[in-house]
C-alpha positions as a printed Julia matrix, in Angstrom:
318×3 Matrix{Float64}:
 40.13  281.25   -74.04
 36.09  280.99   -73.61
 34.37  282.81   -70.49
 33.0   279.18   -69.86
 36.54  277.67   -69.44
 38.23  280.7    -67.59
 34.97  280.31   -64.97
 35.99  276.53   -64.74
 39.74  277.66   -63.89
 38.43  280.01   -60.93
 36.02  277.41   -59.86
 38.73  274.52   -58.93
 39.73  276.19   -55.8
 43.24  275.52   -54.51
 45.23  273.1    -57.06
 46.81  270.37   -55.51
 50.7   271.27   -54.32
 52.32  268.94   -56.92
 50.2   269.34   -59.78
 51.65  270.23   -63.09
 50.41  272.61   -65.76
 50.48  270.7    -69.25
 49.69  272.07   -73.0
 49.32  270.09   -75.71
 49.46  270.62   -79.38
 48.7   268.44   -82.44
 51.76  269.23   -85.0
 49.84  269.68   -88.49
 46.52  268.31   -87.16
 44.72  269.59   -90.45
 46.88  267.43   -93.0
 47.37  264.53   -91.28
 44.44  262.76   -90.46
 43.64  260.06   -92.44
 40.83  261.02   -94.88
 39.22  257.7    -95.08
 39.11  257.1    -91.17
 37.9   260.87   -90.86
 34.95  260.24   -92.61
 33.94  257.29   -91.42
 33.92  258.57   -87.92
 32.2   261.48   -89.13
 29.38  259.23   -90.23
 29.01  257.18   -86.99
 28.96  260.64   -85.02
 26.55  261.84   -87.37
 23.98  258.91   -86.58
 24.61  258.72   -83.21
 23.71  262.65   -82.71
 20.41  261.45   -83.5
 20.38  263.79   -86.32
 18.02  263.93   -89.45
 18.91  262.17   -92.35
 22.22  263.15   -91.75
 24.69  260.7    -93.49
 24.65  260.42   -97.09
 24.21  263.85   -98.83
 26.04  265.51   -96.4
 29.32  262.74   -96.45
 29.52  262.54  -100.19
 29.38  266.35  -100.24
 32.38  266.5    -97.28
 34.4   263.52   -99.11
 34.62  265.44  -102.16
 35.91  268.67  -100.51
 38.15  266.27   -98.99
 39.3   264.37  -101.46
 39.35  266.76  -104.41
 41.82  269.53  -103.24
 43.91  270.4   -105.87
 45.61  273.35  -107.1
 48.46  274.28  -109.36
 52.04  274.82  -108.74
 54.89  275.91  -111.42
 52.69  274.64  -114.29
 52.49  271.59  -112.13
 48.93  270.01  -110.85
 48.58  268.67  -107.5
 45.76  266.47  -105.7
 46.03  266.47  -101.8
 45.56  262.74  -100.66
 45.62  263.13   -97.29
 44.0   265.03   -94.36
 42.09  268.18   -95.39
 43.56  271.99   -96.41
 43.71  274.9    -93.95
 41.77  277.44   -94.74
 38.68  274.96   -95.65
 35.48  275.81   -94.16
 34.86  272.36   -93.4
 38.24  271.6    -91.68
 37.78  273.07   -88.26
 34.55  270.96   -87.87
 36.14  267.8    -89.46
 39.02  268.08   -87.05
 37.12  268.67   -83.84
 34.83  265.34   -85.19
 37.9   263.37   -85.59
 39.54  264.7    -82.18
 36.49  264.04   -80.11
 36.49  260.47   -80.73
 40.31  260.55   -80.13
 39.82  261.86   -76.71
 36.81  259.45   -76.26
 38.69  256.31   -76.78
 42.08  257.11   -75.94
 41.75  259.9    -72.8
 38.61  259.37   -71.36
 38.9   255.26   -71.28
 42.93  255.46   -70.25
 43.85  254.11   -66.81
 45.84  257.45   -66.62
 42.44  259.47   -66.76
 42.11  259.28   -63.2
 45.62  261.94   -63.11
 43.64  264.55   -65.1
 42.2   267.1    -62.8
 41.16  269.25   -65.77
 41.08  268.5    -69.74
 40.26  271.82   -71.81
 40.65  271.53   -75.78
 40.12  273.98   -78.73
 40.27  271.48   -82.27
 44.04  270.43   -81.92
 45.21  272.87   -78.72
 45.26  271.15   -75.43
 45.53  272.31   -71.66
 45.18  269.59   -68.54
 45.82  269.82   -64.9
 48.04  266.66   -63.76
 47.72  265.21   -60.34
 50.22  262.26   -60.76
 53.5   262.24   -61.17
 55.97  263.7    -64.23
 56.75  259.76   -64.92
 52.96  258.99   -65.19
 52.76  261.91   -66.91
 55.48  260.96   -69.41
 53.91  257.66   -69.93
 50.74  259.18   -71.06
 51.97  261.14   -73.3
 53.75  258.45   -75.36
 50.28  256.53   -74.88
 48.67  259.38   -76.71
 51.41  259.84   -79.4
 51.45  255.88   -79.9
 47.65  255.92   -80.38
 47.43  257.09   -84.27
 50.22  256.34   -86.54
 49.81  260.25   -88.12
 48.8   262.08   -84.81
 51.66  263.44   -82.81
 51.72  265.61   -79.69
 54.43  268.71   -78.6
 54.14  269.47   -74.81
 55.04  271.9    -72.2
 54.68  271.32   -68.55
 55.47  273.33   -65.6
 55.05  273.63   -62.22
 54.32  277.57   -62.42
 52.52  278.48   -65.38
 52.09  277.27   -69.28
 50.97  279.41   -72.27
 46.97  278.17   -73.82
 45.64  280.14   -76.8
 45.63  284.05   -75.53
 45.7   282.96   -71.96
 48.62  282.73   -69.22
 47.93  280.07   -66.84
 49.42  280.64   -63.23
 49.7   278.41   -60.47
 50.57  280.88   -57.47
 52.23  280.38   -54.31
 49.05  279.71   -52.74
 47.92  277.4    -55.12
 45.45  279.53   -56.91
 44.79  279.85   -60.21
 45.48  283.13   -61.82
 45.12  283.91   -65.43
 46.74  286.65   -67.64
 46.7   287.39   -71.65
 49.18  286.03   -73.33
 50.52  287.15   -76.9
 52.52  285.73   -79.31
 55.69  287.3    -80.54
 54.59  287.69   -83.77
 51.78  289.25   -83.2
 51.47  292.53   -84.67
 47.85  294.16   -83.36
 46.51  295.05   -87.01
 43.39  296.93   -85.58
 41.36  298.73   -87.8
 42.89  302.36   -88.95
 41.25  304.82   -87.53
 41.35  306.57   -91.07
 39.09  303.73   -92.38
 36.18  304.87   -94.15
 34.28  302.45   -91.01
 31.04  304.6    -89.43
 33.27  306.34   -85.79
 31.13  304.38   -83.7
 32.4   301.47   -84.78
 35.94  302.47   -84.64
 35.66  304.43   -80.98
 34.23  300.72   -79.39
 37.09  298.97   -80.87
 39.18  299.74   -77.72
 36.56  299.09   -75.73
 35.64  295.78   -76.62
 39.68  294.82   -76.64
 39.73  295.69   -73.02
 36.39  294.33   -72.02
 38.48  291.24   -73.51
 41.26  292.18   -71.17
 39.37  291.96   -68.0
 37.76  288.82   -68.96
 40.91  287.1    -68.98
 43.06  289.16   -66.79
 42.22  287.91   -62.42
 44.56  290.6    -61.41
 43.52  294.52   -61.0
 47.55  295.72   -61.7
 47.98  292.81   -64.55
 44.87  294.37   -66.25
 46.0   298.3    -65.51
 49.51  297.65   -67.25
 47.66  295.33   -69.91
 45.4   298.41   -71.24
 48.57  300.79   -71.05
 50.02  298.54   -73.8
 47.61  297.93   -75.97
 46.58  301.77   -75.97
 49.83  302.14   -77.52
 49.2   299.26   -79.93
 45.74  301.59   -80.79
 48.1   304.55   -81.15
 50.34  303.1    -83.7
 46.87  302.81   -85.9
 46.41  306.23   -85.78
 43.76  306.37   -82.5
 44.29  309.29   -80.39
 45.74  308.13   -77.1
 43.75  309.53   -74.31
 40.53  308.82   -75.8
 41.68  305.27   -76.33
 42.83  305.32   -72.63
 39.26  306.94   -71.74
 37.48  303.99   -73.06
 39.54  300.93   -72.07
 39.49  302.48   -68.43
 35.91  301.88   -68.37
 36.72  297.98   -67.97
 38.12  298.95   -64.62
 35.47  299.78   -62.52
 34.01  296.33   -63.44
 35.43  292.67   -61.46
 36.46  290.22   -63.8
 32.92  288.16   -62.24
 31.46  290.9    -64.2
 33.19  290.6    -67.48
 32.59  286.88   -67.68
 29.03  287.4    -67.25
 27.48  285.73   -70.58
 24.79  287.97   -71.48
 21.8   288.01   -74.48
 20.71  291.16   -75.86
 17.19  289.88   -76.38
 16.59  293.19   -78.57
 18.83  292.07   -80.85
 17.82  288.29   -81.33
 15.08  288.54   -83.71
 16.17  291.56   -85.49
 16.71  291.68   -89.1
 19.94  293.76   -90.58
 19.81  296.18   -93.21
 23.24  295.98   -94.65
 24.34  299.06   -97.09
 27.28  300.05   -98.83
 28.9   302.84   -96.5
 31.55  305.63   -97.39
 32.87  309.14   -96.27
 30.24  310.73   -99.2
 27.13  309.55   -98.27
 24.17  312.35   -98.23
 21.5   312.67   -96.22
 19.42  311.71   -99.29
 20.82  308.28   -99.16
 19.77  308.11   -95.48
 16.16  309.26   -95.99
 15.81  306.55   -98.58
 16.95  303.92   -96.32
 14.44  305.38   -93.62
 11.57  305.1    -96.37
 12.68  301.04   -96.99
 12.7   300.55   -93.35
  9.5   302.12   -92.8
  7.89  300.04   -95.79
  9.47  296.93   -94.14
  7.74  297.71   -90.8
  4.39  298.58   -92.23
  4.6   295.3    -94.22
  6.05  293.48   -90.92
  3.18  294.51   -89.12
  0.74  293.59   -91.79
  2.0   290.12   -92.13
  3.17  289.54   -88.61
  6.26  287.63   -89.69
  8.9   289.59   -89.16
 10.25  291.5    -86.31
 10.18  295.49   -86.5
 13.56  296.23   -85.14
 16.13  296.77   -88.15
 19.61  297.79   -87.67
 20.81  299.78   -90.52
 25.15  298.75   -90.87
 27.01  300.66   -93.01
 29.19  298.35   -94.9
 32.47  299.27   -96.04
């Protein structure tokens, strides 16, 4: 879950005693969106957004992407005639716009909406807190499943806890919301291996960044300690030294969840131009000196033209 959504849950305070925690998931959303209906919705939403000249070229290109998706299998040619292929770059935005319209028409305007204490959606995954009874919830879910012919929701309901994206959301005995990290049973944690040719400082930062993510999600310090120990084993399996990993990851224990949830903008990096160069273990000092000369040349050019930032980052790209 995003930082904003976790903050949002924390701001709810104590939940009603008999409320239900619910997750909804659209079955195969990408391949079940009616293409023509989806294109119409995109056109209308672009026009409502006030974008300058969004329509003709943009929607024509999107139509080509959606309607000319063909592939070959066992010497037979196939053309997708419904929905969008998973993996297409336009697919998440297309699905998100479609679901945004679906929400506006069938969720926010439904008379059951008064029972929804909170509603969070990420494309086709939804979490909500329901303050009505179980019968009204069943009616609402049936309403959603009958709203569009090709859209069908699966759901999970609990009085205690549900899993949503990478987070387990818990209602404790006092009615407060707690959060913990959730990982699917199929997650193999394929982190960058320590023997990779990537720069050492980059590899050392990965365990800390993962620990920082754990610190954002885990509302309980004891659970955070447990998760850090678990994730240290995952990194050890990828060739990292366990003691060094734990040293990096335990730095997060010095921060509160509120501090981890703070969204900071690095102003120094905001206008920085990245110089990307190939990287391998055999890079010589002469290669680095060449990059330094190139950086100096660009810095002088920037000062003369007053067009570019003087901050450069040399990114070694393997």
